[in-house]
C-alpha positions as a printed NumPy array, in Angstrom:
array([[  48.829, -152.339, -221.407],
       [  49.434, -152.762, -217.515],
       [  48.713, -149.276, -217.096],
       [  45.464, -149.374, -219.394],
       [  44.789, -152.058, -217.018],
       [  45.008, -150.58 , -213.767],
       [  43.192, -147.671, -215.208],
       [  40.609, -149.364, -216.409],
       [  39.822, -150.941, -212.528],
       [  40.308, -147.824, -210.934],
       [  37.129, -146.815, -212.811],
       [  35.356, -149.957, -212.604],
       [  35.548, -149.469, -208.924],
       [  34.782, -145.724, -209.201],
       [  31.657, -146.759, -211.232],
       [  30.698, -149.592, -208.526],
       [  31.057, -147.243, -205.533],
       [  29.222, -144.744, -207.018],
       [  26.17 , -146.432, -208.44 ],
       [  25.674, -149.606, -206.272],
       [  27.374, -148.777, -203.107],
       [  23.796, -148.296, -201.112],
       [  22.299, -151.541, -202.322],
       [  25.664, -152.9  , -201.479],
       [  25.731, -151.697, -197.989],
       [  22.317, -153.236, -197.178],
       [  23.174, -156.58 , -198.048],
       [  25.907, -156.897, -196.112],
       [  24.187, -155.55 , -193.081],
       [  21.868, -158.534, -193.591],
       [  22.308, -161.724, -191.418],
       [  20.884, -164.807, -192.954],
       [  21.297, -167.085, -190.155],
       [  18.591, -164.6  , -188.245],
       [  16.138, -163.864, -191.223],
       [  13.345, -160.678, -190.199],
       [  10.773, -163.517, -190.886],
       [  10.813, -166.924, -189.377],
       [   9.808, -170.415, -191.101],
       [   6.996, -170.918, -189.291],
       [   6.062, -173.92 , -190.937],
       [   9.876, -174.999, -190.959],
       [   9.21 , -174.66 , -186.939],
       [   5.759, -176.412, -186.894],
       [   7.795, -179.509, -189.121],
       [  10.971, -179.8  , -186.196],
       [   7.927, -180.006, -183.348],
       [   6.543, -182.861, -185.785],
       [   9.49 , -184.32 , -185.611],
       [   8.463, -185.922, -181.81 ],
       [   5.482, -186.728, -182.387],
       [   6.242, -190.404, -182.265],
       [   7.415, -190.199, -179.115],
       [   4.397, -189.875, -177.41 ],
       [   3.616, -192.851, -178.463],
       [   6.694, -195.001, -178.938],
       [   8.507, -195.693, -175.749],
       [   9.803, -198.605, -173.67 ],
       [   7.897, -196.955, -170.695],
       [   4.117, -195.694, -171.522],
       [   3.758, -199.737, -173.158],
       [   3.866, -201.081, -169.977],
       [   1.877, -199.253, -167.667],
       [  -2.04 , -200.487, -169.674],
       [   0.21 , -203.961, -170.2  ],
       [  -0.451, -204.212, -174.143],
       [   3.594, -205.432, -174.094],
       [   5.963, -207.738, -171.659],
       [   9.729, -207.607, -171.805],
       [  11.159, -210.869, -172.995],
       [  14.625, -209.283, -171.791],
       [  15.576, -206.76 , -169.261],
       [  12.047, -206.695, -167.523],
       [  12.615, -203.533, -165.5  ],
       [  10.996, -201.282, -167.389],
       [   7.124, -203.442, -166.942],
       [   8.248, -203.365, -162.996],
       [   8.136, -199.901, -162.818],
       [  12.201, -199.1  , -161.493],
       [  12.161, -195.905, -163.275],
       [  10.486, -193.367, -161.378],
       [  11.842, -189.817, -162.502],
       [  11.617, -188.517, -165.76 ],
       [  13.001, -185.786, -167.491],
       [  10.417, -183.408, -169.623],
       [  13.377, -181.044, -170.522],
       [  13.38 , -182.057, -174.157],
       [   9.754, -181.116, -174.343],
       [  10.056, -177.755, -173.6  ],
       [  13.515, -177.109, -175.405],
       [  12.659, -178.971, -178.17 ],
       [   9.04 , -178.744, -179.64 ],
       [   7.847, -176.526, -177.345],
       [  10.457, -173.464, -177.909],
       [   9.911, -174.02 , -181.861],
       [   6.207, -174.014, -181.385],
       [   6.33 , -170.72 , -178.841],
       [   8.542, -169.083, -181.81 ],
       [   6.006, -169.393, -183.933],
       [   3.353, -167.902, -181.888],
       [   5.839, -164.819, -181.596],
       [   7.734, -164.04 , -184.415],
       [   6.401, -161.933, -187.644],
       [   5.95 , -164.881, -190.009],
       [   5.905, -165.652, -193.812],
       [   2.994, -165.657, -195.361],
       [   4.489, -167.273, -198.661],
       [   4.326, -170.5  , -196.573],
       [   0.867, -170.115, -196.091],
       [  -1.757, -167.55 , -194.402],
       [  -0.303, -166.852, -190.722],
       [  -3.483, -167.545, -189.106],
       [  -3.322, -170.874, -190.307],
       [   0.394, -171.336, -189.416],
       [  -0.516, -169.549, -185.48 ],
       [  -3.572, -172.312, -185.208],
       [  -1.295, -175.397, -186.326],
       [   0.88 , -174.011, -183.786],
       [  -1.349, -173.686, -180.864],
       [  -3.188, -177.177, -181.661],
       [   0.492, -178.74 , -181.463],
       [   1.311, -176.817, -178.29 ],
       [  -2.66 , -177.767, -176.663],
       [  -1.567, -181.708, -177.972],
       [   1.932, -181.822, -176.188],
       [   0.675, -180.22 , -172.75 ],
       [  -1.993, -182.24 , -172.872],
       [   0.447, -185.271, -172.742],
       [   3.118, -183.759, -170.607],
       [   0.362, -182.687, -168.185],
       [  -1.349, -186.487, -167.969],
       [   2.224, -187.476, -167.121],
       [   3.593, -185.512, -164.255],
       [   0.651, -183.492, -163.238],
       [   1.356, -179.871, -162.612],
       [   3.633, -178.298, -164.714],
       [   5.664, -174.933, -165.871],
       [   2.951, -173.153, -167.985],
       [   2.25 , -169.578, -167.895],
       [   5.779, -168.729, -166.705],
       [   7.647, -171.276, -169.41 ],
       [   9.381, -171.015, -172.118],
       [  10.448, -167.346, -171.564],
       [  14.127, -168.564, -172.593],
       [  16.992, -166.972, -170.337],
       [  14.557, -164.519, -169.166],
       [  13.051, -167.135, -166.647],
       [  15.075, -169.771, -165.693],
       [  12.765, -170.608, -162.697],
       [   8.914, -170.908, -163.544],
       [   6.34 , -171.503, -161.138],
       [   4.46 , -174.758, -161.531],
       [   0.783, -174.717, -163.312],
       [  -2.092, -176.849, -161.783],
       [  -3.098, -179.358, -164.08 ],
       [  -6.858, -177.687, -164.146],
       [  -5.072, -174.497, -165.3  ],
       [  -3.041, -176.446, -167.698],
       [  -6.362, -177.805, -169.002],
       [  -7.953, -174.538, -169.328],
       [  -5.184, -173.259, -171.223],
       [  -5.309, -176.327, -174.129],
       [  -9.181, -175.422, -174.036],
       [  -8.478, -171.754, -174.731],
       [  -5.547, -172.334, -177.622],
       [  -7.883, -174.826, -179.495],
       [ -10.83 , -172.689, -179.352],
       [  -8.661, -169.698, -180.718],
       [  -7.501, -172.585, -183.118],
       [ -10.453, -173.625, -184.583],
       [ -11.339, -169.782, -184.981],
       [  -8.59 , -168.514, -186.034],
       [  -8.234, -171.271, -189.045],
       [  -8.809, -169.942, -192.566],
       [ -10.055, -172.646, -195.008],
       [  -9.997, -170.955, -198.389],
       [  -6.65 , -171.087, -199.845],
       [  -5.319, -172.136, -196.838],
       [  -2.893, -174.934, -197.647],
       [   0.639, -174.533, -195.529],
       [   4.278, -175.734, -196.208],
       [   6.319, -178.42 , -194.751],
       [   3.5  , -180.346, -193.192],
       [   4.718, -183.607, -192.572],
       [   1.428, -185.479, -190.946],
       [  -1.128, -183.565, -192.947],
       [   0.757, -182.286, -196.225],
       [  -0.481, -178.713, -195.37 ],
       [  -4.513, -179.976, -195.434],
       [  -5.744, -177.156, -192.963],
       [  -9.107, -178.764, -193.053],
       [  -7.568, -182.301, -191.293],
       [  -5.905, -179.519, -188.577],
       [  -9.187, -178.136, -187.833],
       [ -10.793, -182.05 , -187.392],
       [  -7.429, -182.453, -185.311],
       [  -7.529, -179.855, -183.045],
       [ -11.785, -180.268, -182.277],
       [ -10.971, -183.743, -182.227],
       [  -8.265, -183.428, -179.023],
       [ -10.506, -180.95 , -177.639],
       [ -13.052, -183.449, -176.946],
       [ -10.709, -186.362, -176.198],
       [  -9.173, -183.795, -173.296],
       [ -13.125, -182.839, -172.437],
       [ -14.355, -186.19 , -171.517],
       [ -10.765, -186.598, -169.274],
       [ -12.575, -184.817, -167.021],
       [ -15.397, -186.921, -166.302],
       [ -14.79 , -188.169, -162.816],
       [ -13.484, -184.519, -161.495],
       [ -15.649, -181.731, -163.302],
       [ -18.428, -183.699, -165.366],
       [ -20.202, -179.971, -166.472],
       [ -16.971, -178.389, -168.106],
       [ -16.242, -181.808, -169.432],
       [ -19.923, -181.52 , -170.924],
       [ -19.952, -178.398, -172.404],
       [ -15.87 , -178.477, -173.765],
       [ -17.449, -182.   , -175.004],
       [ -20.043, -180.759, -176.88 ],
       [ -18.327, -177.076, -178.263],
       [ -15.695, -179.516, -179.576],
       [ -18.007, -181.557, -181.256],
       [ -20.329, -178.771, -182.311],
       [ -17.024, -177.248, -184.23 ],
       [ -16.557, -180.681, -185.921],
       [ -14.311, -183.159, -185.304],
       [ -12.917, -186.043, -187.497],
       [ -15.246, -188.26 , -189.522],
       [ -13.081, -191.22 , -191.367],
       [  -9.832, -192.768, -191.029],
       [  -8.113, -190.45 , -193.205],
       [  -8.532, -187.757, -190.664],
       [  -6.351, -189.78 , -188.239],
       [  -2.991, -188.044, -187.089],
       [  -1.229, -190.855, -187.685],
       [   2.712, -189.59 , -187.881],
       [   4.591, -191.534, -191.435],
       [   7.565, -193.284, -190.392],
       [  10.195, -193.011, -193.105],
       [  12.6  , -195.158, -194.716],
       [  16.037, -193.093, -193.448],
       [  17.421, -194.037, -190.136],
       [  16.955, -190.859, -188.544],
       [  12.931, -190.836, -189.013],
       [  12.252, -194.817, -188.925],
       [   9.745, -196.424, -186.731],
       [  11.122, -196.712, -183.351],
       [   9.984, -200.803, -183.227],
       [  11.883, -201.496, -186.643],
       [  15.19 , -199.444, -185.085],
       [  14.884, -202.016, -181.868],
       [  14.099, -205.476, -183.786],
       [  15.296, -204.735, -187.193],
       [  18.289, -202.583, -187.076],
       [  19.323, -203.562, -183.043],
       [  17.92 , -206.825, -183.137],
       [  16.376, -206.653, -179.909],
       [  13.425, -208.86 , -179.47 ],
       [  12.561, -208.057, -176.33 ],
       [   8.634, -206.892, -176.605],
       [   6.443, -209.457, -176.906],
       [   2.141, -209.01 , -176.539],
       [   1.39 , -208.949, -172.82 ],
       [  -0.817, -211.947, -171.304],
       [  -3.417, -210.043, -170.095],
       [  -4.127, -208.4  , -173.278],
       [  -3.95 , -212.058, -175.823],
       [  -5.944, -213.452, -172.881],
       [  -8.681, -210.827, -173.804],
       [  -8.313, -210.991, -177.806],
       [  -7.921, -214.702, -178.687],
       [ -11.105, -216.542, -177.212],
       [ -12.507, -213.314, -179.677],
       [ -11.15 , -214.265, -182.46 ],
       [ -10.116, -210.426, -182.687],
       [  -9.035, -209.991, -186.104],
       [  -6.706, -207.12 , -184.854],
       [  -4.653, -209.639, -183.187],
       [  -2.137, -210.964, -186.246],
       [  -1.525, -207.567, -186.716],
       [  -0.708, -207.023, -183.267],
       [   1.281, -209.885, -182.644],
       [   3.341, -212.848, -184.417],
       [   2.692, -216.196, -183.444],
       [   5.2  , -218.511, -181.745],
       [   7.375, -221.391, -182.762],
       [   4.759, -223.812, -182.734],
       [   2.131, -221.224, -184.423],
       [   0.182, -220.392, -181.839],
       [  -0.554, -216.891, -180.312],
       [   0.636, -216.561, -176.645],
       [   0.627, -213.561, -174.439],
       [   4.063, -213.269, -172.117],
       [   3.567, -213.1  , -168.174],
       [   3.232, -209.469, -167.811],
       [   6.533, -207.951, -165.   ],
       [   8.092, -211.125, -164.958],
       [  10.627, -210.675, -162.025],
       [  13.557, -213.047, -163.636],
       [  13.305, -212.883, -167.69 ],
       [  13.766, -216.206, -169.737],
       [  15.436, -216.218, -173.255],
       [  13.338, -219.151, -173.818],
       [  10.685, -216.877, -173.877],
       [  11.38 , -215.635, -177.111],
       [  10.394, -218.329, -179.111],
       [   7.599, -219.26 , -176.688],
       [   5.553, -216.367, -176.987],
       [   4.017, -213.608, -179.716],
       [   6.506, -210.686, -180.474],
       [   5.531, -207.408, -181.638],
       [   3.436, -208.113, -185.044],
       [   6.08 , -207.543, -188.144],
       [   3.222, -205.266, -189.789],
       [   4.116, -202.708, -186.728],
       [   7.387, -203.018, -186.858],
       [   8.493, -201.888, -190.662],
       [  11.018, -199.309, -191.475],
       [   8.034, -197.01 , -192.393],
       [   4.907, -198.209, -190.267],
       [   2.574, -195.526, -189.066],
       [   2.312, -194.333, -185.621],
       [  -1.076, -193.897, -184.615],
       [  -2.111, -190.922, -181.749],
       [  -5.253, -189.226, -182.406],
       [  -8.003, -191.332, -184.341],
       [ -11.314, -191.144, -185.491],
       [ -12.08 , -194.47 , -183.815],
       [ -10.962, -192.776, -180.629],
       [ -13.344, -189.658, -180.693],
       [ -16.663, -192.592, -181.631],
       [ -15.599, -194.211, -178.395],
       [ -15.65 , -190.988, -177.263],
       [ -18.806, -190.307, -178.408],
       [ -20.177, -193.401, -177.466],
       [ -19.356, -192.959, -173.694],
       [ -20.806, -189.61 , -174.035],
       [ -23.99 , -190.956, -174.9  ],
       [ -23.958, -193.202, -172.346],
       [ -23.554, -190.205, -169.594],
       [ -25.881, -188.177, -171.214],
       [ -23.369, -185.869, -172.443],
       [ -24.685, -185.979, -175.942],
       [ -28.494, -187.19 , -176.952],
       [ -30.087, -190.655, -177.742],
       [ -28.987, -192.321, -174.785],
       [ -28.114, -196.073, -175.473],
       [ -28.899, -196.138, -179.11 ],
       [ -26.534, -193.045, -179.958],
       [ -24.177, -195.238, -177.772],
       [ -24.36 , -198.47 , -179.503],
       [ -24.146, -196.729, -182.247],
       [ -21.103, -195.1  , -182.191],
       [ -19.567, -198.35 , -180.469],
       [ -20.135, -200.398, -182.872],
       [ -18.793, -198.219, -185.685],
       [ -15.748, -197.392, -183.498],
       [ -15.284, -200.965, -183.308],
       [ -15.498, -201.438, -186.78 ],
       [ -13.086, -198.104, -187.743],
       [ -10.45 , -199.481, -185.34 ],
       [ -10.483, -202.94 , -187.049],
       [ -10.229, -200.946, -190.692],
       [  -7.612, -198.809, -188.986],
       [  -5.28 , -201.8  , -187.861],
       [  -6.212, -204.501, -190.556],
       [  -6.977, -202.281, -193.956],
       [ -10.604, -203.949, -193.908],
       [ -13.743, -204.191, -191.938],
       [ -13.486, -208.189, -192.751],
       [ -13.956, -209.906, -189.782],
       [ -16.162, -207.145, -188.258],
       [ -19.251, -207.874, -188.235],
       [ -18.988, -211.649, -186.608],
       [ -16.571, -210.192, -184.189],
       [ -19.462, -207.399, -182.863],
       [ -21.997, -210.266, -183.302],
       [ -20.157, -212.006, -180.138],
       [ -22.116, -211.925, -176.931],
       [ -19.734, -210.369, -175.066],
       [ -19.205, -207.596, -177.861],
       [ -22.618, -207.097, -178.223],
       [ -23.398, -203.415, -176.502],
       [ -25.123, -204.372, -173.384],
       [ -26.611, -201.023, -171.776],
       [ -25.844, -202.553, -168.164],
       [ -22.473, -203.414, -168.833],
       [ -21.731, -200.512, -172.006],
       [ -18.848, -198.566, -170.261],
       [ -17.038, -201.086, -169.386],
       [ -17.351, -202.354, -173.245],
       [ -16.232, -198.83 , -174.576],
       [ -13.712, -198.761, -172.432],
       [ -12.062, -202.469, -173.13 ],
       [ -12.112, -201.743, -176.755],
       [ -10.876, -198.417, -176.585],
       [  -8.073, -200.16 , -174.372],
       [  -7.275, -203.113, -177.49 ],
       [  -7.699, -200.144, -180.206],
       [  -4.781, -197.673, -178.11 ],
       [  -2.287, -200.516, -178.518],
       [   1.014, -199.167, -178.651],
       [  -0.39 , -195.778, -177.804],
       [   0.896, -196.862, -174.155],
       [   0.229, -193.193, -172.747],
       [  -2.701, -193.172, -173.647],
       [  -3.647, -196.511, -173.016],
       [  -2.566, -195.48 , -169.211],
       [  -4.642, -192.174, -168.759],
       [  -7.784, -194.12 , -169.717],
       [  -6.978, -197.091, -167.533],
       [  -6.641, -194.786, -164.93 ],
       [  -9.916, -192.395, -165.803],
       [ -11.907, -195.514, -166.099],
       [ -10.643, -198.238, -164.667],
       [ -11.033, -200.344, -167.112],
       [  -9.923, -203.284, -168.157],
       [  -8.865, -204.571, -164.484],
       [  -5.552, -205.231, -164.505],
       [  -2.976, -206.102, -161.879],
       [   0.378, -204.772, -160.968],
       [   3.768, -206.309, -162.234],
       [   4.203, -208.734, -158.523],
       [   6.356, -206.912, -156.029],
       [   6.618, -204.126, -157.879],
       [   5.772, -200.171, -156.927],
       [   4.488, -201.96 , -154.006],
       [   2.23 , -204.039, -155.9  ],
       [   0.23 , -201.019, -157.63 ],
       [   0.13 , -199.525, -161.289],
       [   1.843, -196.284, -161.154],
       [  -0.345, -193.35 , -161.903],
       [   1.72 , -190.532, -162.354],
       [   5.611, -190.324, -163.439],
       [   7.728, -187.952, -160.988],
       [   9.403, -184.549, -161.742],
       [  13.425, -184.873, -163.175],
       [  15.764, -185.31 , -160.693],
       [  17.749, -182.213, -161.498],
       [  14.437, -179.822, -160.741],
       [  14.805, -180.573, -157.337],
       [  18.029, -178.032, -156.955],
       [  17.2  , -176.56 , -160.553],
       [  13.89 , -175.061, -159.359],
       [  13.755, -175.871, -155.819],
       [  10.79 , -173.591, -154.253],
       [   8.716, -174.03 , -157.211],
       [   9.303, -177.76 , -157.513],
       [   8.41 , -178.334, -153.771],
       [   5.398, -176.073, -154.222],
       [   4.359, -178.435, -157.08 ],
       [   4.331, -181.269, -154.898],
       [   2.591, -179.919, -151.744],
       [  -0.255, -178.819, -154.13 ],
       [  -1.187, -182.542, -155.491],
       [  -4.785, -182.121, -155.162],
       [  -5.36 , -185.664, -153.513],
       [  -2.159, -185.385, -151.205],
       [   1.187, -188.133, -152.061],
       [   5.119, -187.834, -152.711],
       [   6.737, -186.881, -156.092],
       [   6.944, -190.619, -156.979],
       [   4.817, -193.182, -158.912],
       [   1.336, -193.613, -157.03 ],
       [   0.524, -189.636, -156.648],
       [  -3.322, -189.036, -158.157],
       [  -3.349, -186.694, -160.806],
       [  -6.314, -183.771, -160.644],
       [  -8.713, -185.85 , -163.036],
       [  -7.631, -188.969, -161.669],
       [ -10.227, -188.445, -158.961],
       [ -10.379, -191.301, -156.411]])
């Protein structure tokens, strides 16, 4: 029996070698961890995981004075000057660049749509970044170990490149059978991505209202023609999940870590409360005596008693699965209201008024889930559209709407000058920051390019919090 067993084994080996050797050899030379086709949609999903950080931040919420600190008030007093942007390049931007530079798998959705979504997100991340720091590595960035010291491009160059990316995305999208897989925010709905890209394009264009209104007007109308958001269901709202890795930032802070450190600011409550704003009960909780009270902004010395005496950030906004609003239909409506008042689109004050009122209604619906109270709110004399004060009214309502999206609210404050805010007393020379400083590592890692970037600030200044960006024209 032993001889027969050996003989049969040898015979089986010969058969396998003679009939399947070629197939077997191919399989062992394929690296399963280095596929020939990239999973573009998984790379996109990985980039999407970073989206809530563009809004949920212990720093950004303080620049436009949405929140005040009950404890550890350094952030509202602008103590941190230099902020690191490396994680954007090594994280979401690297993922998106891989989508744009490698062969993709059509089984995960039309390749054209995977590329379009990657371009939209790339433009969006760079828009956020350049509005925080100003000039940044762009044309020589994302080259990996082929280029460790990229030059900094001007903010104008980055904006121009962003418009181009969004144009290409809009033109490249395939609507028929266009769904892509693994999409966290829109579940692969390419029509919503198309609207998002054009809405971002339009909002970027409005940012040029002071520095280059001709280009802003042109790009604004192009985006509007291509098709923007038309309902709150089109909003880019990151869907926080019921797990510790993807839960809402404010849930982590308040509930998981027990940090009741963030209260509504006095400037915000002082504006909203007299107007009976229906969004206020969502934005903040009542204090221990049943009232809405804002906390003094930027206190030099925190007081633990403040926690019971003021309105902490609203519990509806700090649930584990509370969404994070990033780009919204109401934003687009406020932009169109301002554009009409500026003469960028037709209709003058009639169009401006219609878009302004619809923006307020849409904002209330977004935050409260209903338009109840919107009509009464709009009927108040301070809120009623007034051609003489329209730009200010639009700006104030946009500020309220952008609550918690601190970096975006801060950008609009820098551009418009509204709302009228006062810096934390004695902080940063009594100035509200106008940019964030570059990572300190750049001074040694990329010295000459860093120095050239600082020297290129369009209105002068140092690598600090007070230098104005290109579109923030004095």
